[in-house]
BAROPA-39289 format. One record per atom (N, C-alpha, C, O): y, z, x. Coordinates in steps of 0.05 Angstrom, whole numbers, padded with zeros to 5 digits, always signed. Example, Ala and Ser with C-alpha at 12.3 -4.5 7.8 and 13.67 -1.06 7.14 Angstrom:
-00114+00156+00264
-00090+00156+00246
-00066+00156+00264
-00066+00169+00285
-00045+00142+00257
-00021+00143+00273
+00001+00157+00258
+00023+00161+00268
! end
This chain:
-00523-00216+00118
-00512-00208+00148
-00474-00232+00144
-00452-00221+00145
-00479-00259+00141
-00450-00268+00131
-00432-00245+00125
-00414-00234+00137
-00442-00242+00107
-00414-00221+00076
-00412-00204+00112
-00402-00218+00130
-00419-00181+00116
-00426-00161+00140
-00401-00170+00168
-00379-00159+00173
-00415-00196+00183
-00387-00201+00205
-00368-00215+00188
-00353-00227+00203
-00361-00222+00160
-00343-00228+00158
-00317-00215+00153
-00295-00225+00151
-00327-00177+00149
-00322-00158+00136
-00310-00139+00151
-00293-00123+00144
-00325-00144+00183
-00320-00136+00204
-00301-00143+00219
-00285-00128+00230
-00300-00175+00221
-00283-00189+00244
-00249-00189+00221
-00228-00197+00230
-00253-00177+00191
-00217-00168+00173
-00222-00135+00170
-00211-00122+00153
-00234-00130+00182
-00232-00082+00180
-00213-00080+00210
-00190-00072+00215
-00238-00093+00229
-00241-00081+00250
-00217-00086+00275
-00217-00079+00298
-00198-00100+00261
-00169-00106+00281
-00147-00075+00265
-00131-00062+00278
-00154-00069+00231
-00138-00048+00224
-00154-00033+00241
-00140-00035+00261
-00169-00023+00246
-00176+00000+00243
-00175+00002+00286
-00174+00025+00294
-00176-00015+00302
-00156-00015+00326
-00133-00014+00327
-00122-00001+00345
-00120-00025+00308
-00087-00015+00303
-00086+00013+00298
-00082+00032+00314
-00088+00014+00280
-00098+00050+00270
-00101+00074+00288
-00088+00095+00291
-00131+00060+00302
-00140+00082+00324
-00117+00081+00347
-00112+00102+00358
-00102+00056+00357
-00091+00062+00373
-00071+00085+00374
-00066+00104+00390
-00055+00075+00340
-00044+00095+00341
-00038+00127+00341
-00019+00142+00345
-00072+00128+00330
-00078+00159+00333
-00088+00165+00359
-00095+00188+00361
-00093+00151+00383
-00094+00156+00408
-00065+00168+00414
-00065+00191+00420
-00029+00149+00414
-00014+00164+00424
-00014+00177+00429
-00013+00186+00451
-00015+00192+00396
-00009+00217+00370
-00030+00229+00401
-00017+00234+00421
-00049+00232+00403
-00069+00254+00414
-00054+00259+00435
-00045+00280+00443
-00051+00234+00446
-00044+00235+00484
-00010+00238+00476
+00005+00222+00488
-00002+00250+00464
+00029+00267+00462
+00048+00250+00474
+00064+00258+00492
+00046+00222+00464
+00065+00187+00455
+00089+00203+00439
+00113+00208+00439
+00068+00207+00428
+00081+00204+00398
+00090+00239+00384
+00071+00254+00388
+00106+00249+00375
+00115+00262+00351
+00115+00258+00319
+00114+00238+00305
+00116+00283+00314
+00119+00270+00275
+00140+00271+00288
+00137+00259+00309
+00167+00285+00286
+00194+00276+00283
+00196+00235+00292
+00212+00218+00283
+00175+00231+00311
+00187+00203+00325
+00166+00187+00310
+00168+00165+00322
+00148+00183+00291
+00119+00173+00278
+00150+00163+00241
+00159+00143+00230
+00151+00186+00240
+00173+00201+00217
+00183+00177+00222
+00171+00156+00218
+00221+00181+00236
+00240+00153+00246
+00224+00124+00256
+00239+00105+00256
+00206+00120+00261
+00195+00101+00271
+00185+00080+00248
+00190+00056+00248
+00173+00091+00231
+00177+00094+00205
+00189+00074+00190
+00185+00053+00177
+00208+00091+00198
+00247+00089+00187
+00243+00060+00181
+00234+00045+00163
+00254+00060+00202
+00255+00032+00224
+00242+00007+00204
+00251-00008+00187
+00209+00011+00220
+00195-00014+00207
+00199-00007+00179
+00204-00031+00174
+00203+00006+00156
+00214+00003+00143
+00229-00013+00123
+00226-00024+00101
+00246-00009+00141
+00281-00022+00121
+00287-00050+00146
+00300-00070+00142
+00275-00044+00167
+00280-00081+00183
+00249-00096+00176
+00244-00111+00158
+00227-00083+00201
+00207-00120+00205
+00196-00113+00185
+00177-00129+00188
+00189-00099+00162
+00166-00106+00132
+00191-00121+00115
+00181-00137+00099
+00217-00120+00114
+00228-00136+00098
+00228-00163+00112
+00228-00182+00097
+00227-00171+00150
+00220-00196+00152
+00201-00220+00141
+00202-00244+00137
+00174-00187+00137
+00163-00203+00135
+00157-00203+00101
+00138-00217+00093
+00172-00190+00083
+00154-00197+00046
+00178-00235+00055
+00167-00253+00067
+00197-00237+00050
+00216-00252+00063
+00207-00283+00076
+00215-00306+00072
+00193-00274+00089
+00177-00301+00110
+00159-00305+00098
+00160-00328+00090
+00131-00289+00086
+00116-00303+00069
+00108-00309+00042
+00086-00314+00031
+00141-00306+00031
+00164-00324+00015
+00165-00352+00014
+00153-00371+00002
+00192-00346+00038
+00216-00367+00050
+00189-00394+00047
+00190-00413+00032
+00161-00386+00070
+00140-00410+00085
+00125-00418+00058
+00103-00429+00064
+00129-00416+00024
+00114-00421+00004
+00119-00443+00000
+00138-00459+00003
+00083-00443-00012
+00091-00476-00049
+00099-00460-00071
+00085-00440-00077
+00114-00464-00080
+00119-00446-00107
+00102-00446-00127
+00099-00428-00143
+00084-00475-00126
+00063-00472-00138
+00037-00452-00135
+00025-00439-00152
+00033-00454-00108
+00016-00433-00097
+00032-00382-00110
+00020-00361-00116
+00059-00391-00106
+00073-00370-00108
+00067-00354-00121
+00061-00331-00112
+00065-00363-00154
+00068-00355-00173
+00049-00346-00184
+00043-00364-00200
+00029-00324-00188
+00009-00323-00200
+00013-00294-00237
+00020-00270-00238
+00006-00311-00254
+00022-00294-00268
+00003-00284-00277
+00010-00261-00283
-00032-00289-00285
-00046-00277-00284
-00052-00250-00266
-00050-00226-00270
-00056-00260-00251
-00054-00245-00225
-00042-00233-00232
-00050-00211-00242
-00015-00240-00231
+00006-00196-00241
+00007-00180-00251
+00014-00156-00249
-00007-00205-00278
-00002-00180-00306
-00037-00171-00297
-00043-00147-00302
-00054-00186-00288
-00072-00156-00288
-00077-00137-00267
-00092-00118-00266
-00061-00147-00251
-00052-00112-00228
-00040-00097-00238
-00049-00074-00242
-00013-00104-00247
+00006-00083-00263
-00008-00066-00283
-00017-00043-00284
-00007-00076-00291
-00025-00066-00329
-00051-00053-00311
-00054-00030-00317
-00069-00060-00292
-00092-00033-00284
-00078-00020-00268
-00091-00001-00261
-00050-00022-00255
-00039+00007-00233
-00025+00022-00261
-00017+00045-00257
-00023+00015-00280
-00003+00031-00310
-00031+00049-00316
-00033+00073-00319
-00051+00029-00315
-00077+00049-00343
-00086+00073-00313
-00097+00095-00318
-00080+00067-00288
-00091+00084-00269
-00076+00117-00270
-00081+00141-00274
-00050+00094-00263
-00024+00125-00272
-00027+00147-00289
-00020+00171-00289
-00040+00129-00307
-00047+00147-00345
-00062+00169-00336
-00055+00193-00334
-00092+00156-00328
-00120+00166-00329
-00113+00192-00300
-00123+00215-00298
-00088+00178-00280
-00086+00203-00261
-00072+00231-00273
-00073+00252-00261
-00060+00226-00295
-00039+00232-00302
-00058+00265-00316
-00061+00288-00307
-00072+00245-00348
-00094+00259-00357
-00114+00273-00334
-00121+00293-00345
-00123+00273-00314
-00140+00270-00297
-00132+00310-00283
-00150+00327-00278
-00113+00312-00281
-00096+00323-00265
-00089+00352-00279
-00094+00376-00275
-00073+00333-00303
-00079+00362-00319
-00096+00380-00334
-00088+00398-00349
-00132+00370-00325
-00140+00387-00314
-00149+00387-00304
-00174+00387-00308
-00138+00388-00283
-00149+00386-00247
-00133+00423-00251
-00149+00441-00254
-00107+00430-00249
-00090+00440-00233
-00071+00450-00249
-00050+00436-00252
-00073+00475-00261
-00047+00481-00274
-00016+00486-00253
+00006+00494-00261
-00024+00478-00222
-00001+00488-00202
+00017+00450-00210
+00006+00429-00204
+00045+00451-00226
+00068+00428-00224
+00064+00422-00192
+00056+00400-00186
+00067+00434-00181
+00079+00430-00162
+00064+00410-00130
+00071+00397-00111
+00029+00426-00147
+00016+00403-00145
+00006+00379-00164
-00017+00369-00159
+00017+00371-00179
+00004+00369-00197
+00009+00341-00199
-00007+00324-00207
+00043+00333-00186
+00058+00305-00185
+00045+00294-00163
+00033+00272-00166
+00045+00311-00134
+00027+00299-00117
+00004+00282-00123
-00003+00258-00122
-00006+00308-00132
-00039+00295-00134
-00033+00272-00144
-00043+00255-00129
-00018+00260-00169
-00025+00248-00195
-00014+00216-00170
-00026+00194-00173
+00005+00219-00152
+00020+00207-00132
-00002+00201-00104
+00002+00180-00094
-00019+00214-00094
-00055+00206-00080
-00067+00184-00092
-00064+00163-00079
-00085+00181-00120
-00100+00185-00142
-00084+00144-00153
-00099+00126-00162
-00053+00140-00149
-00048+00103-00168
-00046+00100-00149
-00067+00095-00137
-00016+00101-00131
+00006+00094-00123
-00019+00089-00089
-00027+00108-00076
-00028+00051-00083
-00035+00048-00059
-00017+00051-00027
+00005+00062-00028
-00026+00042-00006
-00016+00044+00016
-00016+00009+00014
-00034-00001+00028
-00002-00007+00000
-00003-00033-00018
+00005-00052+00009
-00012-00065+00020
+00039-00050+00018
+00054-00048+00027
+00040-00054+00047
+00037-00077+00055
+00021-00022+00065
+00005-00032+00090
-00004-00052+00106
+00000-00066+00126
-00025-00043+00079
-00055-00054+00074
-00053-00079+00063
-00067-00095+00075
-00044-00086+00048
-00049-00097+00035
-00051-00131+00031
-00065-00147+00019
-00025-00130+00053
-00029-00169+00071
-00044-00168+00095
-00064-00183+00097
-00041-00160+00105
-00068-00154+00127
-00094-00160+00120
-00110-00176+00131
-00098-00142+00097
-00143-00152+00096
-00141-00175+00073
-00164-00183+00069
-00124-00186+00058
-00122-00207+00044
-00116-00237+00072
-00127-00259+00074
-00098-00225+00087
-00100-00256+00109
-00127-00249+00141
-00127-00260+00163
-00147-00227+00131
-00164-00219+00147
-00183-00234+00134
-00195-00252+00146
-00187-00228+00104
-00212-00237+00084
-00225-00274+00079
-00244-00288+00073
-00193-00275+00089
-00190-00304+00070
-00174-00315+00095
-00150-00320+00091
-00184-00320+00120
-00165-00338+00137
-00152-00375+00132
-00164-00392+00119
-00117-00378+00148
-00109-00394+00134
-00098-00393+00110
-00080-00409+00109
-00102-00377+00080
-00094-00383+00068
-00067-00378+00058
-00053-00370+00076
-00054-00380+00032
-00028-00379+00032
-00024-00357+00019
-00040-00354+00000
-00002-00332+00025
+00000-00303+00032
+00024-00305+00010
+00040-00287+00008
+00025-00325-00004
+00047-00319-00017
+00048-00303-00047
+00065-00287-00053
+00032-00310-00058
+00017-00301-00078
+00021-00270-00073
+00038-00257-00085
+00001-00259-00050
+00003-00237-00052
+00032-00214-00043
+00035-00190-00050
+00047-00229-00027
+00079-00223-00022
+00098-00212-00040
+00113-00193-00036
+00094-00230-00072
+00102-00237-00088
+00090-00209-00108
+00105-00197-00123
+00067-00203-00105
+00042-00179-00117
+00064-00158-00110
+00081-00147-00124
+00056-00156-00078
+00062-00133-00072
+00096-00120-00088
+00102-00098-00099
+00114-00149-00082
+00143-00135-00081
+00143-00129-00108
+00155-00109-00116
+00130-00143-00120
+00121-00128-00162
+00108-00094-00157
+00118-00072-00160
+00087-00101-00150
+00070-00073-00150
+00088-00044-00138
+00089-00021-00146
+00103-00060-00115
+00120-00031-00098
+00141-00024-00125
+00145-00001-00135
+00153-00049-00134
+00180-00027-00149
+00163-00012-00169
+00176+00008-00176
+00133-00014-00184
+00122-00008-00211
+00121+00015-00189
+00143+00025-00193
+00111+00027-00172
+00088+00044-00154
+00122+00059-00162
+00124+00078-00177
+00140+00049-00151
+00173+00072-00151
+00176+00085-00176
+00178+00109-00181
+00175+00067-00189
+00188+00081-00228
+00164+00098-00224
+00169+00121-00218
+00131+00089-00226
+00122+00111-00245
+00111+00144-00225
+00100+00165-00233
+00121+00134-00193
+00123+00154-00181
+00143+00169-00181
+00143+00187-00164
+00171+00165-00203
+00185+00189-00212
+00178+00200-00232
+00174+00223-00240
+00175+00171-00243
+00168+00194-00275
+00143+00213-00263
+00140+00233-00276
+00125+00210-00244
+00109+00227-00243
+00120+00253-00235
+00119+00273-00249
+00131+00252-00215
+00131+00280-00194
+00171+00278-00210
+00190+00282-00194
+00177+00272-00239
+00206+00281-00250
+00186+00305-00271
+00191+00328-00276
+00155+00281-00284
+00156+00306-00305
+00141+00327-00291
+00135+00346-00306
+00132+00330-00266
+00104+00362-00253
+00137+00375-00230
+00130+00370-00207
+00160+00385-00230
+00183+00394-00217
+00202+00403-00226
+00217+00390-00240
+00205+00424-00222
+00234+00440-00230
+00255+00419-00228
+00266+00411-00248
+00259+00410-00206
+00272+00390-00197
+00287+00359-00211
+00279+00341-00196
+00301+00349-00230
+00310+00330-00252
+00319+00311-00221
+00325+00317-00198
+00315+00284-00239
+00325+00263-00225
+00339+00243-00241
+00326+00231-00257
+00355+00240-00239
+00370+00217-00264
+00359+00200-00262
+00343+00200-00244
+00361+00179-00278
+00360+00162-00283
+00362+00136-00268
+00348+00119-00257
+00398+00144-00275
+00419+00134-00247
+00406+00118-00217
+00407+00098-00203
+00393+00149-00224
+00396+00146-00178
+00363+00141-00183
+00355+00139-00160
+00335+00137-00207
+00312+00134-00186
+00328+00090-00199
+00324+00072-00183
+00339+00084-00221
+00344+00050-00218
+00352+00045-00188
+00339+00027-00176
+00375+00064-00170
+00395+00055-00157
+00372+00059-00139
+00374+00039-00125
+00342+00078-00128
+00332+00077-00113
+00313+00054-00122
+00301+00048-00101
+00307+00042-00136
+00279+00018-00131
+00297-00025-00134
+00286-00046-00130
+00325-00020-00141
+00350-00027-00130
+00358-00033-00111
+00369-00054-00107
+00351-00011-00089
+00359-00017-00055
+00335-00023-00042
+00338-00034-00020
+00311-00018-00051
+00295-00023-00040
+00293-00049-00017
+00301-00072-00022
+00286-00045-00003
+00291-00064+00025
+00271-00081+00008
+00280-00100-00004
+00256-00078+00008
+00218-00097+00001
+00227-00108-00022
+00225-00133-00021
+00236-00100-00043
+00241-00124-00069
+00265-00130-00062
+00273-00144-00081
+00289-00128-00041
+00308-00141-00039
+00308-00170-00019
+00322-00190-00020
+00282-00162+00002
+00278-00194+00016
+00262-00200-00004
+00271-00215-00021
+00234-00190-00006
+00222-00206-00035
+00247-00221-00050
+00245-00245-00044
+00272-00217-00067
+00276-00230-00088
+00299-00250-00069
+00299-00272-00079
+00314-00250-00049
+00325-00256-00019
+00301-00291-00013
+00307-00313-00006
+00279-00280-00019
+00263-00305-00010
+00254-00321-00040
+00254-00346-00044
+00247-00301-00059
+00236-00319-00070
+00272-00334-00077
+00268-00358-00081
+00296-00330-00080
+00316-00351-00090
+00313-00373-00067
+00318-00395-00075
+00307-00372-00044
+00307-00393-00035
+00277-00401-00037
+00270-00399-00014
+00265-00407-00046
+00237-00417-00054
+00255-00426-00084
+00267-00447-00087
+00253-00411-00100
+00265-00416-00125
+00289-00458-00119
+00290-00480-00129
+00302-00442-00096
+00326-00474-00081
+00320-00490-00071
+00331-00512-00071
+00297-00480-00057
+00293-00496-00031
+00306-00488-00006
+00291-00489+00014
+00330-00479-00003
+00336-00472+00010
+00326-00477+00032
+00301-00478+00029
+00333-00483+00062
+00329-00474+00093
+00348-00456+00101
+00369-00451+00089
+00339-00442+00128
+00358-00423+00151
+00353-00436+00162
+00331-00445+00164
+00382-00447+00180
+00388-00456+00210
+00354-00452+00226
+00340-00433+00219
+00344-00472+00246
+00323-00477+00254
+00322-00443+00279
+00303-00430+00288
+00346-00441+00280
+00342-00414+00303
+00340-00391+00291
+00331-00371+00303
+00355-00390+00251
+00342-00361+00242
+00310-00368+00233
+00293-00351+00239
+00303-00386+00222
+00266-00384+00218
+00265-00377+00240
+00259-00353+00238
+00268-00384+00269
+00246-00384+00292
+00249-00365+00292
+00227-00356+00298
+00272-00339+00289
+00266-00311+00288
+00259-00296+00277
+00245-00278+00285
+00271-00300+00249
+00252-00291+00229
+00220-00292+00226
+00213-00272+00213
+00200-00306+00233
+00174-00309+00238
+00175-00300+00258
+00155-00285+00257
+00184-00296+00281
+00172-00277+00304
+00172-00239+00300
+00158-00221+00310
+00198-00240+00275
+00209-00206+00270
+00183-00207+00241
+00179-00185+00231
+00173-00224+00233
+00158-00215+00199
+00127-00214+00226
+00108-00200+00221
+00127-00225+00244
+00092-00205+00251
+00099-00176+00268
+00088-00163+00286
+00111-00174+00261
+00122-00145+00277
+00109-00122+00251
+00093-00103+00256
+00118-00127+00227
+00114-00101+00210
+00086-00096+00219
+00080-00080+00236
+00067-00115+00200
+00049-00107+00190
+00039-00087+00222
+00044-00063+00225
+00029-00102+00236
+00027-00086+00265
+00033-00056+00259
+00019-00041+00246
+00052-00053+00266
+00068-00036+00276
+00067-00005+00256
+00069+00018+00265
+00063-00014+00229
+00057+00003+00219
+00037+00014+00203
+00036+00034+00188
+00013-00015+00213
-00019+00009+00212
-00019+00019+00250
-00038+00030+00261
-00011+00017+00254
-00009+00035+00287
+00001+00066+00294
-00008+00085+00306
+00036+00053+00270
+00044+00074+00258
+00039+00101+00229
+00049+00123+00222
+00021+00085+00220
-00002+00096+00213
-00018+00128+00210
-00018+00149+00197
-00039+00107+00248
-00055+00126+00258
-00048+00143+00269
-00063+00162+00275
-00018+00140+00276
+00002+00167+00290
+00018+00180+00276
+00037+00194+00282
+00000+00173+00241
+00006+00202+00229
-00006+00225+00213
+00000+00243+00198
-00042+00204+00231
-00060+00216+00228
-00062+00240+00254
-00056+00237+00278
-00078+00274+00236
-00077+00298+00241
-00100+00314+00228
-00103+00317+00204
-00113+00322+00245
-00141+00321+00224
-00139+00364+00221
-00150+00381+00207
-00116+00363+00245
-00108+00395+00233
-00097+00404+00216
-00100+00428+00213
-00081+00390+00198
-00062+00384+00178
-00072+00400+00156
-00055+00410+00140
-00100+00405+00152
-00116+00413+00132
-00103+00443+00127
-00111+00464+00138
-00082+00442+00106
-00065+00483+00110
-00083+00488+00076
-00070+00494+00055
-00115+00484+00078
-00116+00494+00047
-00124+00491+00022
-00130+00504+00002
-00123+00465+00029
-00127+00441+00000
-00146+00424+00006
-00145+00399+00007
-00165+00439+00010
-00203+00419+00015
-00211+00419-00017
-00222+00398-00024
-00208+00435-00032
-00207+00418-00064
-00187+00392-00064
-00198+00370-00064
-00158+00395-00063
-00146+00371-00074
-00153+00353-00065
-00153+00332-00079
-00164+00354-00029
-00159+00335-00009
-00186+00321-00015
-00188+00300-00004
-00202+00328-00028
-00235+00318-00041
-00233+00297-00055
-00240+00274-00052
-00222+00309-00073
-00220+00296-00111
-00200+00292-00089
-00211+00301-00069
-00178+00284-00084
-00150+00242-00087
-00173+00233-00070
-00185+00217-00084
-00188+00238-00041
-00211+00229-00033
-00230+00196-00048
-00233+00172-00053
-00236+00220-00048
-00255+00204-00074
-00248+00183-00095
-00255+00161-00103
-00232+00200-00099
-00219+00184-00131
-00205+00153-00112
-00211+00129-00115
-00192+00163-00098
-00174+00137-00085
-00195+00125-00085
-00206+00118-00106
-00205+00122-00062
-00222+00108-00049
-00250+00103-00052
-00262+00086-00039
-00262+00118-00071
-00294+00096-00087
-00286+00108-00114
-00308+00115-00123
-00265+00114-00133
-00273+00109-00158
-00260+00092-00171
-00268+00076-00189
-00229+00096-00158
-00217+00076-00166
-00224+00052-00151
-00220+00036-00170
-00230+00040-00137
-00236+00016-00130
-00268+00008-00142
-00273-00015-00149
-00291+00032-00143
-00312+00010-00165
-00307+00011-00182
-00326+00009-00198
-00281+00015-00195
-00274+00009-00226
-00257-00017-00232
-00259-00036-00247
-00243-00009-00217
-00224-00036-00219
-00227-00060-00212
-00225-00080-00227
-00232-00061-00184
-00252-00087-00174
-00267-00090-00189
-00264-00111-00201
-00282-00078-00195
-00307-00095-00208
-00296-00095-00242
-00315-00104-00255
-00278-00091-00256
-00267-00113-00278
-00250-00134-00261
-00245-00155-00272
-00243-00129-00239
-00226-00158-00225
-00241-00180-00226
-00234-00203-00232
-00265-00172-00218
-00282-00185-00207
-00299-00205-00228
-00304-00229-00227
-00309-00173-00261
-00325-00182-00276
-00287-00208-00300
-00293-00218-00321
-00265-00211-00292
-00249-00225-00294
-00249-00254-00292
-00243-00272-00308
-00256-00254-00272
-00266-00281-00263
-00244-00289-00228
-00245-00312-00217
-00228-00263-00216
-00205-00273-00194
-00237-00275-00181
-00260-00269-00186
-00215-00292-00155
-00234-00298-00124
-00217-00306-00110
-00194-00313-00113
-00230-00306-00094
-00222-00316-00059
-00186-00305-00059
-00181-00282-00065
-00166-00323-00052
-00146-00301-00047
-00135-00273-00064
-00123-00255-00054
-00141-00275-00085
-00134-00257-00113
-00140-00241-00112
-00128-00220-00117
-00179-00245-00099
-00198-00223-00108
-00192-00200-00072
-00194-00176-00065
-00183-00227-00059
-00174-00205-00028
-00148-00175-00031
-00142-00153-00022
-00135-00203-00060
-00098-00192-00060
-00101-00171-00080
-00081-00164-00092
-00133-00156-00089
-00132-00134-00103
-00140-00117-00099
-00133-00095-00108
-00170-00127-00072
-00172-00100-00062
-00148-00079-00044
-00146-00054-00044
-00141-00090-00037
-00108-00084-00023
-00095-00060-00040
-00092-00037-00035
-00091-00070-00056
-00081-00048-00079
-00102-00032-00090
-00098-00009-00097
-00117-00039-00091
-00140-00019-00111
-00160+00002-00098
-00163+00025-00105
-00178-00014-00071
-00183+00001-00047
-00170+00010-00018
-00182+00016+00003
-00145+00010-00023
-00124+00020+00004
-00125+00056+00005
-00136+00069-00014
-00114+00067+00024
-00107+00102+00039
-00082+00102+00008
-00079+00081-00005
-00072+00121+00002
-00050+00131-00024
-00034+00121+00003
-00043+00114+00026
-00011+00122-00006
+00012+00108-00007
+00042+00118+00012
+00062+00124+00000
+00039+00117+00045
+00048+00145+00066
+00074+00139+00048
+00084+00161+00044
+00097+00114+00030
+00118+00133+00031
+00121+00152+00012
+00143+00161+00004
+00092+00162+00002
+00087+00185-00017
+00098+00212-00016
+00106+00228-00032
+00092+00208+00022
+00103+00236+00018
+00127+00234+00032
+00120+00254+00043
+00145+00230+00039
+00165+00219+00033
+00196+00234-00003
+00217+00243-00012
+00162+00218-00006
+00184+00227-00039
+00185+00262-00052
+00202+00278-00058
+00153+00260-00049
+00147+00286-00046
+00160+00304-00031
+00153+00327-00035
+00175+00301-00015
+00197+00310-00007
+00225+00316-00017
+00236+00337-00022
+00232+00290-00017
+00253+00299-00049
+00254+00295-00059
+00271+00280-00068
+00228+00310-00073
+00225+00303-00112
+00217+00341-00120
+00217+00350-00143
+00211+00357-00097
+00209+00382-00083
+00174+00381-00109
+00169+00396-00128
+00161+00363-00100
+00133+00374-00088
+00124+00384-00074
+00138+00395-00057
+00098+00386-00076
+00077+00396-00050
+00076+00381-00021
+00054+00375-00012
+00092+00377-00010
+00104+00365+00012
+00074+00370+00029
+00057+00352+00029
+00070+00386+00037
+00041+00398+00051
+00022+00386+00032
+00003+00387+00047
+00014+00378+00014
+00001+00363+00006
-00008+00347+00003
-00032+00344+00001
+00015+00325+00002
+00016+00304+00007
+00017+00293+00029
+00009+00270+00034
+00028+00310+00045
+00030+00289+00074
-00013+00299+00084
-00026+00284+00099
-00023+00321+00073
-00046+00325+00091
-00066+00298+00059
-00090+00293+00061
-00049+00285+00033
-00076+00277+00026
-00064+00237+00050
-00082+00228+00063
-00044+00224+00049
-00039+00209+00063
-00052+00206+00091
-00062+00185+00100
-00051+00231+00106
-00077+00234+00131
-00102+00232+00121
-00116+00234+00141
-00113+00231+00108
-00136+00234+00101
-00153+00212+00091
-00176+00209+00099
-00143+00197+00074
-00152+00180+00066
-00149+00153+00070
-00160+00132+00062
-00127+00159+00089
-00108+00133+00113
-00137+00134+00133
-00142+00113+00144
-00159+00160+00141
-00178+00163+00160
-00200+00150+00155
-00213+00134+00169
-00202+00159+00131
-00219+00136+00114
-00226+00125+00107
-00250+00121+00099
-00196+00105+00104
-00190+00078+00087
-00215+00062+00098
-00235+00056+00085
-00210+00055+00129
-00223+00027+00141
-00249+00036+00132
-00264+00018+00125
-00261+00062+00129
-00307+00055+00130
-00292+00048+00103
-00289+00024+00100
-00282+00067+00080
-00279+00057+00060
-00278+00014+00046
-00289-00001+00031
-00255+00015+00067
-00266-00006+00046
-00281-00028+00059
-00286-00050+00048
-00289-00021+00082
-00308-00052+00094
-00326-00045+00081
-00342-00063+00084
-00338-00024+00062
-00367-00027+00047
-00351-00044+00028
-00349-00068+00033
-00333-00031-00005
-00317-00047-00017
-00318-00092-00008
-00324-00110-00023
-00310-00092+00018
-00302-00112+00037
-00335-00127+00027
-00337-00149+00015
-00362-00107+00037
-00386-00124+00041
-00392-00128+00006
-00400-00146-00009
-00387-00110+00004
-00405-00108-00027
-00394-00135-00041
-00411-00147-00053
-00367-00149-00043
-00360-00160-00056
-00353-00194-00049
-00344-00212-00062
-00362-00191-00022
-00363-00206-00007
-00391-00227-00013
-00394-00251-00015
-00405-00206-00014
-00439-00211-00015
-00440-00217-00055
-00460-00223-00068
-00419-00213-00062
-00427-00225-00093
-00418-00251-00108
-00423-00261-00130
-00397-00259-00074
-00390-00282-00079
-00361-00287-00083
-00351-00309-00079
-00339-00249-00098
-00322-00253-00093
-00292-00263-00079
-00270-00271-00087
-00308-00257-00045
-00284-00272-00032
-00299-00294-00019
-00288-00311-00005
! end
């Protein structure tokens, strides 16, 4: 019962923020174009402040956890390779292949990772999670470019891919935070206060916008693909890789970080990348919508299960 109460308290705030966004969309307060525009603002301004602040306020000794980073990145690469092999057998449509691979291996870690870790381990130092998010996001971007390049006629040059990774605002803000952390530099008091206030906007706003993106009327003949990705992304992958993480001995804030990486919905940015690189953008959008709608319920299952096992 204590495990259930802890997980309810962790998941319910996330669910409420997503539900409020869906309500705003249902009432016509936000359209698709509004959501995409606000999502771009949140990703380029508010989320970088959150990433920077979490690292800037950290203790250096607790922020860098090589074993956690190595394990998570290794698992992401394995999931990518398994997703690619499965997708080659699942469909012969190249326009769908790259999108399905993204939907399976690329989690919504940026939006869900930090809030779920903070909720599951109240008062914990989130700096290690922030650094892990920055590294995993870079790996996601590289592998997504590889997957979409392999299964689309439109070619993306290596230079363009590297430029996109190097100019990613989350990576830049994390690098800046690490620089401040390593040099023990301090912001002026007024800037420190402003950064702290702005950092609190990122996660709630992105969760709200995620809910506003949900539209169950969006299914456009992709029932088979959606069932496959939802089951794989929300059930199979968490079952396998969270179990491996548990057996490997990760506990507390480290295991909470793994839940965000392996048990969250498909990344919202995968829709935009599919549009830019010639993938089936309709399928990509539907994958984001359905995995996002189901994610709070499956997250509750995984959090309750592993909390009862003493992982958190």
